[in-house]
VODREN-349511 format. One line per field, with one value per atom (N, C-alpha, C, O): x, y, z. Coordinates in steps of 0.2 Angstrom, whole numbers. Example, Ala and Ser with C-alpha at 12.3 -4.5 7.8 and 13.67 -1.06 7.14 Angstrom:
BEGIN
u = c(66  62  66  71  64  68  64  67)
v = c(-28  -22  -16  -17  -11  -5  0  6)
w = c(39  39  39  42  35  36  39  40)
END
This chain:
BEGIN
u = c(258  254  248  245  246  240  235  238  229  224  219  215  218  212  206  207  200  195  193  189  197  195  198  201  198  200  208  210  211  219  221  218  227  229  235  240  235  240  245  243  251  256  261  264  262  267  272  269  278  283  290  291  294  301  304  303  309  313  316  316  319  322  318  319  311  306  305  304  304  303  308  307  315  320  321  322  319  319  314  315  308  303  305  304  308  310  316  315  320  326  325  327  321  321  314  313  309  303  298  293  299  294  292  286  297  296  292  288  293  289  282  278  280  273  270  265  272  268  270  266  275  277  272  270  270  264  266  261  272  274  273  273  273  272  265  263  260  253  251  252  247  245  240  239  237  233  236  233  243  247  250  253  249  252  257  255  263  268  271  273  272  275  280  279  286  290  291  290  293  294  292  292  292  291  283  279  281  274  271  265  275  272  270  265  274  272  266  261  265  259  253  248  254  248  246  240  251  250  246  243  247  244  238  236  235  229  223  224  218  211  206  205  203  198  200  196  206  209  210  209  210  212  207  204  206  201  205  202  212  216  223  226  226  233  236  233  240  244  251  255  253  259  263  261  269  274  281  285  281  286  292  298  292  297  296  291  300  299  292  288  291  285  285  290  279  279  284  285  287  292  299  304  300  307  309  308  310  312  319  324  320  326  328  334  323  324  319  313  322  318  314  309  315  310  303  298  303  297  292  286  294  290  284  279  285  281  274  269  274  268  265  259  269  266  263  260  265  262  255  253  252  246  245  240  249  249  249  245  253  254  247  245  245  238  233  228  232  227  228  223  234  235  232  229  234  231  223  220  220  213  210  205  213  211  212  208  217  219  214  213  211  206  199  197  196  189  185  187  178  174  174  174  174  174  181  181  186  193  195  193  201  204  212  215  214  221  224  221  229  232  239  243  241  248  251  249  257  261  265  268  267  271  274  271  280  284  282  282  279  277  270  269  267  261  262  268  258  259  252  248  251  245  245  239  251  251  249  245  251  249  242  238  239  232  228  223  231  227  228  223  233  234  229  225  228  223  216  212  214  208  207  201  212  211  210  208  212  211  204  203  199  193  192  188  197  197  194  195  190  189  195  197  197  203  202  199  205  206  213  216  216  223  223  219  226  227  234  239  234  241  242  237  247  249  255  260  256  263  268  266  274  280  281  283  279  280  274  271  273  268  269  275  264  265  268  268  270  273  268  262  270  265  265  260  271  272  268  270  263  260  263  261  268  272  272  276  268  268  261  256  260  254  252  256  245  243  237  232  237  231  227  230  221  216  212  209  211  208  203  205  197  193  188  187  185  180  174  170  173  167  168  171  166  167  164  167  159  155  159  158  164  168  175  178  176  182  181  176  187  186  185  186  181  179  185  191  185  190  195  193  200  205  204  198  208  207  205  207  200  198  201  199  205  208  203  198  204  200  203  209  200  202  204  200  209  210  205  201  204  199  201  207  196  197  199  197  202  204  207  207  211  215  211  213  204  200  203  205  202  204  198  192  199  194  196  202  192  194  194  190  200  201  203  207  199  201  208  210  211  218  216  211  221  221  222  228  217  218  214  210  217  214  208  208  203  198  199  202  197  198  192  192)
v = c(72  67  66  71  60  58  54  50  56  53  49  52  43  39  40  42  38  39  33  34  28  22  24  29  20  21  21  24  19  19  26  28  28  34  32  29  33  32  38  43  37  42  40  35  45  44  50  55  48  54  52  46  56  55  51  52  47  43  47  46  53  57  60  61  61  64  59  60  52  47  46  45  46  46  52  50  58  63  62  63  59  58  53  54  48  42  45  43  48  50  56  56  61  68  70  72  68  71  66  68  60  55  56  55  57  57  63  64  69  75  75  78  70  70  63  61  59  53  47  43  47  42  40  34  44  43  37  34  36  31  24  19  24  17  16  10  20  19  14  14  9  3  6  2  11  14  17  19  18  22  17  12  18  14  18  23  17  22  19  13  23  22  28  33  26  31  31  26  37  37  44  49  44  51  53  49  58  59  62  61  65  68  62  62  57  51  48  46  47  44  48  46  55  59  59  59  59  59  53  53  47  41  39  33  44  43  47  52  44  47  45  40  51  50  45  41  46  42  44  40  51  54  59  62  58  63  70  75  69  75  74  69  79  80  86  91  84  89  90  85  96  97  102  107  100  104  102  99  104  102  106  104  113  117  124  124  129  135  138  140  139  141  141  139  142  141  145  143  150  154  153  154  151  151  143  141  140  133  131  134  126  124  118  117  115  110  111  111  113  115  110  111  103  98  99  96  102  103  107  108  111  115  111  114  105  100  101  100  101  102  108  109  114  120  124  129  121  124  121  116  124  122  114  111  111  104  100  95  102  98  99  95  105  107  103  100  102  99  91  88  89  82  81  75  85  85  85  81  89  89  83  80  80  73  68  63  68  63  63  59  69  70  67  67  65  63  69  74  68  74  79  85  76  81  82  84  81  81  88  93  89  95  95  89  100  101  106  111  105  110  110  105  117  118  123  129  121  126  130  128  136  141  145  147  147  152  159  164  160  167  167  161  172  172  173  175  171  171  172  167  178  179  175  172  174  170  162  160  160  153  152  148  157  158  158  154  161  162  155  153  151  145  140  136  140  136  137  133  144  145  144  142  145  143  135  133  131  124  122  116  127  126  124  120  127  126  132  138  131  137  137  132  143  143  148  153  146  150  150  145  156  156  158  163  154  155  157  154  162  164  160  160  157  153  154  157  152  153  149  143  151  147  140  136  141  135  135  140  129  128  133  133  137  141  148  153  149  155  160  159  166  172  175  178  175  178  174  168  177  173  174  179  171  172  167  168  162  157  156  159  153  152  145  141  144  137  139  142  136  137  130  125  131  125  126  131  121  122  115  110  117  111  113  119  109  110  112  116  110  111  117  115  123  128  127  130  123  122  118  118  114  110  114  111  119  123  125  127  125  127  135  139  137  144  148  146  155  160  160  157  163  163  169  172  170  175  172  166  175  172  176  182  173  177  179  175  183  185  185  186  183  183  190  194  191  198  200  196  206  209  207  207  205  203  209  215  208  213  219  225  218  224  229  235  228  233  236  232  242  246  246  247  246  247  245  244  246  244  237  233  235  228  228  231  223  223  220  215  222  219  212  211  207  201  201  203  201  201  195  192  193  188  190  196  186  187  184  179  188  185  183  180)
w = c(424  426  422  420  421  417  422  425  422  427  423  419  425  422  427  433  425  429  434  439  433  438  445  446  450  456  457  462  452  452  448  444  451  448  443  446  437  432  432  430  433  433  428  428  423  418  418  417  419  419  417  417  417  415  421  427  419  424  430  436  428  433  438  444  436  440  446  451  443  448  453  459  451  455  460  466  458  463  468  474  466  471  476  482  473  478  483  488  480  484  488  494  486  489  492  497  488  489  492  495  491  494  501  503  505  512  514  519  510  511  509  512  505  502  503  499  508  510  505  505  502  498  493  492  488  484  479  477  477  472  475  472  482  485  486  489  485  486  481  475  483  479  473  468  474  469  463  458  464  459  454  456  448  442  439  435  440  437  431  431  426  420  418  420  415  413  406  402  403  396  393  397  386  383  383  380  387  388  382  381  378  371  367  364  367  363  366  362  372  375  374  372  375  373  366  364  362  354  352  347  356  353  358  358  361  366  363  361  364  362  367  369  370  375  381  383  383  388  395  400  396  402  405  401  411  414  416  416  417  418  416  416  413  411  415  414  419  423  421  421  418  415  419  420  421  424  420  423  414  409  409  409  409  409  413  417  412  416  414  418  408  405  398  395  394  387  383  377  386  382  384  380  390  393  394  399  388  388  391  388  395  397  392  391  389  384  378  379  373  367  364  361  366  363  367  365  373  376  373  374  368  364  360  359  359  356  360  357  367  370  371  372  370  372  365  366  360  353  351  355  347  345  344  346  340  339  346  346  350  357  361  364  361  364  361  365  355  351  353  354  354  356  363  364  367  374  374  377  370  369  367  370  362  359  365  365  369  374  380  384  381  386  385  379  390  389  389  390  388  387  392  391  399  404  407  413  403  405  406  403  410  411  410  411  407  406  411  411  415  419  417  417  417  415  420  420  423  427  423  418  426  423  428  432  426  431  429  433  423  420  417  414  417  413  406  404  401  394  390  390  388  384  378  376  375  369  370  366  376  377  379  377  382  383  376  376  372  365  362  358  362  359  362  359  369  372  370  368  369  367  360  358  356  349  347  342  353  352  355  357  356  358  366  368  370  377  380  378  385  390  395  397  397  401  407  407  412  418  420  420  422  424  432  434  436  443  445  442  449  452  458  462  459  464  468  464  474  477  474  472  475  472  476  473  482  486  492  493  494  499  505  508  507  513  511  515  504  502  501  499  503  502  496  493  492  486  481  480  477  472  466  462  464  458  453  448  453  448  445  448  440  437  435  433  435  433  428  430  422  418  418  418  419  419  413  412  409  402  401  403  399  397  392  391  388  383  386  383  392  396  401  406  400  405  412  416  412  418  423  429  421  426  428  432  425  427  435  437  438  445  446  441  451  452  453  455  451  452  446  441  448  442  437  437  433  428  421  420  418  412  406  405  402  396  391  391  387  382  375  374  370  363  361  363  357  355  350  347  349  344  337  336  333  326  322  323  316  311  314  312  319  322  325  326  327  329  336  340  336  342  347  345  353  358  365  366  369  376  377  375  380  382  389  391  393  400  401  397  406  407  410  413  410  413  420  422  424  431  434  432  440  444  448  451  448  453  460  460  465  472  475  480)
END
């Protein structure tokens, strides 16, 4: 989902996601696609992001299982450095990128940080009301002050292979 700053919500996603929402999920979540504030577009999100500059306040990605376990290899375009840089260019100055994942990934966190993002990782339940916190959402922004509170803050690896104490990646509560 991509969000513009005006009062309307621009939603851009694959056609099958739209159909799933209309057939199965719309009734469960208040028919968001029928809301007059929603402007729905379908198509290749990578193309849209790649051809956008300073356009979105938020980019919310739930593209695949996680950055390393792809069900569709073409999704790698968004999870690697070039894809993350394209997201960064598409975001407005105070914009945020949020990426859902089934598994944690230190490598993905490093990619986000190497693209000049400040990052927080949140452990979230797999479903609403679930007690098991087994999924992850990364929230990234160029402006650290607008990141939501809490979450784990990843650290860049020590340079030159230096040995030393490194804190484990843990969630703050």
